[in-house]
TILOVO-276690 format. One record per residue: residue number from 1; residue in one letter; x, y, z of N, C-alpha, C in turn. Coordinates in pm, whole numbers, m for minus. Each point is the difference from the previous one (the first is absolute). Example, Ala and Ser with C-alpha at 12.3 -4.5 7.8 and 13.67 -1.06 7.14 Angstrom:
# residues 2
 pos code   n_px   n_py   n_pz  ca_px  ca_py  ca_pz   c_px   c_py   c_pz
   1    A   1319   m569    780    m89    119      0     90    120      0
   2    S    m35    105    m72     82    119      6    m77    109     73
//
This chain:
# residues 134
 pos code   n_px   n_py   n_pz  ca_px  ca_py  ca_pz   c_px   c_py   c_pz
   1    M   m313    634  m1683    m39    141     17     22     29    151
   2    K     30    123     29     44     43    133    m94    112     47
   3    L    m59    m19    125    m76    108     66     62     12    134
   4    A     29    130     36     70     21    132    m90    114     71
   5    N    m15    m16    128    m67     99     71     85     46    123
   6    P     57    114      5    m20    101   m106    102    m18   m121
   7    G    m36     56   m115     91    m18   m110    118     90     19
   8    G     99    m11    m90    120     83     20    114    m61    m75
   9    D    122     28     52    118    m54    m61     63   m123     51
  10    T    m76    m78     88     50   m117     53     11   m107   m115
  11    E    112    m64     m3     19   m108   m102    m37   m136     59
  12    F    m64    m74    m79    m38   m138     41     61   m102    m96
  13    D     95    m84     50     78    m84    m80    m74   m142    m16
  14    F      2    m49   m120    m62   m121    m39    101    m99    m62
  15    T    m21   m131     19     81    m91    m78   m102    m92    m64
  16    V     44    m50   m125    m77    m87    m80     89   m125    m25
  17    D    m48   m120     31     72   m115    m29    m87    m96    m73
  18    G     51    m49   m111    m74    m92    m82     62   m137      7
  19    D    m81   m100    m35     51   m147     m1     86    m18   m115
  20    E     10     94    m95    105    m15   m111    121     81     37
  21    G     26     37    121    119     73     31     18    143    m44
  22    D   m115     69    m37     10    130    m44    m36    105     95
  23    G     65      1    111    m31     95    107     56    136    m29
  24    F    m73    106     67     51    128     m4    m65     83    106
  25    E     41    122     25    m47     90    104    m50    130    m63
  26    F    m93     67     75    m45    130    m48    m53     77    115
  27    T    m18    126    m18    m35     93    110   m122     80    m45
  28    L   m104     24     88   m118     75    m21    m16    100    100
  29    T    m51    112    m27    m44    104     90   m140     40    m31
  30    S    m70     48    106   m140     41    m27    m11    147     46
  31    P    m53     90    m87    m63    m24   m131     88     17   m115
  32    E    135     36     11     74     32   m119     29   m115    m95
  33    N     32   m114     51     30   m116    m86    m73   m125     52
  34    P   m136     m6     m9    m78    m97     68    m19   m140    m65
  35    S     49    m31   m120    m20   m123    m58    109    m55    m74
  36    R      8   m127    m28     93    m72    m79    m67   m111    m67
  37    T     24    m26   m132    m59   m111    m68    106   m117      0
  38    I    m40   m112     34     87   m120     m2    m60    m96   m104
  39    V     87    m40    m92    m40    m94   m103     73   m129     28
  40    F    m72   m111     m3     61   m132     18    m61    m99    m88
  41    S     61   m115    m20    m50   m102    m92   m115    m72     60
  42    P    m94    m41    m92   m112    m81     46     45   m120     79
  43    A    m69    m25    105     21   m119     87    126     23     94
  44    E     75    116    m23    107     26     96    m50     47    138
  45    I     62    m45    100    m36     48    135     96    111     43
  46    I    m52    121     31     89     96     52    m39     35    146
  47    T     91     60     72    m31     49    131     48    142      4
  48    V    m95     87     45     28    148     10      0     25    153
  49    T     97     57     48     17     27    149     34    152     20
  50    E    m70     62     92     28    134     45     76     m2    134
  51    Q    113     73     m1     68     17    123    m55    125     68
  52    V    m70     m8    107    m63    111     66    100     92     71
  53    P      2    128    m30    102     90     63    m36     22    147
  54    E    100     31     78    m15     19    141   m105    111     25
  55    G    m82    m29    102   m109    100     35   m122    m13    m79
  56    W     m1    m88    m96   m118    m17    m94    m59   m140     29
  57    E   m124    m15    m32    m70   m126     16    m59    m34   m130
  58    L      6   m128    m38    m68    m51   m116   m143    m23     38
  59    D    m92     86    m32   m142    m10     42    m68   m118    m68
  60    R     14    m13   m132    m58   m110    m75     46      0   m142
  61    I    m20   m120    m53     32    m19   m141   m129    m44    m65
  62    R    m38     70   m103   m125    m41    m71     42    m45   m145
  63    C    m51   m113    m37     40    m52   m130   m131    m38    m81
  64    H     m1     30   m121   m108    m29    m89     55    m89   m106
  65    G    m51   m125     m7     44    m96   m101     m3   m137     68
  66    S     23   m105    m81     m7   m129     46    134    m65     32
  67    G      9    m94     82    130    m71     31     96     68     83
  68    I    m45     94     87     88     79     87      1    m57    138
  69    S    110    m19     60     m3    m39    145    105     90     73
  70    M    m36     32    129     87     91     78     95    m85     82
  71    T    114     65     26    110    m70     84     64    112     91
  72    E     24    m49    123     70     83     93    152    m16    m20
  73    V     69    118      8    144     m2     m3     61     89    107
  74    E    120    m12     27     63     83    107     m5    149    m37
  75    N    m52     81     83     m6    150    m15    m81     29   m130
  76    G   m100    m74    m28    m82     41   m116   m105   m104    m33
  77    R    m69      9   m110    m95    m89    m43     10     m6   m155
  78    G    m42   m109    m51      5    m18   m145   m119    m77    m60
  79    F      8    m25   m114   m105    m80    m59     58    m83   m117
  80    D    m54   m127    m24     47    m79   m114   m106     13    m97
  81    C     34      7   m132    m88     m3   m110     29   m122    m87
  82    N   m107    m76    m17      2   m113    m96   m119      1    m82
  83    M     12     77   m101   m121     33    m86     26    m35   m145
  84    P    m32   m119    m43     30    m25   m151    m81     91    m89
  85    E     71     69    m78    m67     85   m103   m105    100     65
  86    S     33     63    109    m85     89     67     81    114     47
  87    Q    m69     92     67     67    121     50    m56     30    142
  88    A     68     71     84    m53     34    135     49    146     30
  89    T    m73     62     78     39    132     55      2    m16    157
  90    C    112     39     60     16    m13    136     28    144     57
  91    V    m61     32    104     25    136     68     57    m29    135
  92    F    111     49     30     65     m6    139    m42    134     58
  93    E    m62     m5    116    m44    112     75     81     16    130
  94    N     67    113     15     79     17    117    m49    119     84
  95    L     34     m1    127    m55    101     90    115     29     93
  96    N     25    127     24     82     45     99    m79     72    114
  97    P    m28    m77    109    m90     59    103     47    120     63
  98    N    137     24     m6     51    125     58    m12    125    m84
  99    L    m37    m18   m129     m9    109    m94   m132     23    m60
 100    V   m104    m74     38   m124     10    m59    m68    140     27
 101    A    m36     60   m102    m62    144     12   m138     m9     71
 102    V    m23     94     86   m130     13     57    m92     69    m97
 103    P   m117    m61    m25    m94     61   m102    m43    135     55
 104    A    m16     96    m89    m47    139     24   m147     11    m46
 105    L    m66    100     71   m135     23    m49     m1     70   m132
 106    S    m93    m28    m91    m13     73   m115    m51    144     28
 107    T     m1     76    m99    m61    139     11   m139      5     45
 108    W    m83    m95    m55   m133     m9     56     m7    m52    140
 109    G     78    m97     34      7    m49    138     35    105    100
 110    T     98     78    m42     39    111     85   m102    105     14
 111    A    m73     37   m103   m109     92      5   m115    m52     90
 112    A    m26   m132    m16   m108    m55     79     33      0    146
 113    A    125    m28     34     45      6    145    m14    137     49
 114    A     38    103    m75    m14    140     43   m131     44     29
 115    I    m93    m48    m89   m146     31     13    m54    m52    134
 116    V     33   m130     28    m48    m67    119     52     72    126
 117    L    133     49     m4     50     73    111    m62    134     16
 118    I    m31     68   m104    m65    129      2   m147    m18     57
 119    L    m73    m99    m43   m136    m24     53      6    m38    141
 120    A    100    m80     43     11    m30    143     36    121     84
 121    A     85     95    m53     34    119     72   m131     78     17
 122    I    m76     17   m107   m125     79      0    m97    m51    111
 123    Y    m15   m134     m7    m90    m69     98     43     27    148
 124    F    124    m14     27     44     22    134      5    149     39
 125    L     21     87    m89    m12    152     36   m146     29     20
 126    R    m97    m45    m72   m132     28     22    m46    m62    134
 127    R     39   m120     30    m37    m58    121     59     75    124
 128    K    130     39    m10     57     85    105    m71    125     19
 129    S    m42     64   m110    m72    126      4   m145    m16     62
 130    A    m63   m119    m35   m130    m26     59     11    m31    149
 131    V    103    m67     42     12    m31    145     29    125     80
 132    K     83     86    m64     33    127     70   m115     93     17
 133    N    m91      3   m105   m121     85      0   m115    m58     90
 134    A      9   m121     37   m103    m63     77      7     18    148
//
């Protein structure tokens, strides 16, 4: 599964290599095409590797299942699965620090900020008026 921040049309390339010589490649995008199911024989060891695009960072890989080990590869990271008669779900999370969106205030947050500013303005206007009349 693929999660990218920010999402968009960036393609993330993966390679799958198995100990039975059944390797292949695939591409994922987030959120348009975020997942791929890989089926392999029981007791087969496969390696899934993501090639991280330029400007992006592989923030983390989260895997749920037993028999999973992480490996470092040039320009990417991958994981090995050795799970007899089992299944795993792995999520590759990527981050592009140059494109991360700045969070905006919600409607209620904007209204609360406006009320605080109005109350501060009223306070300072009354204080100025009191000092002027004294």
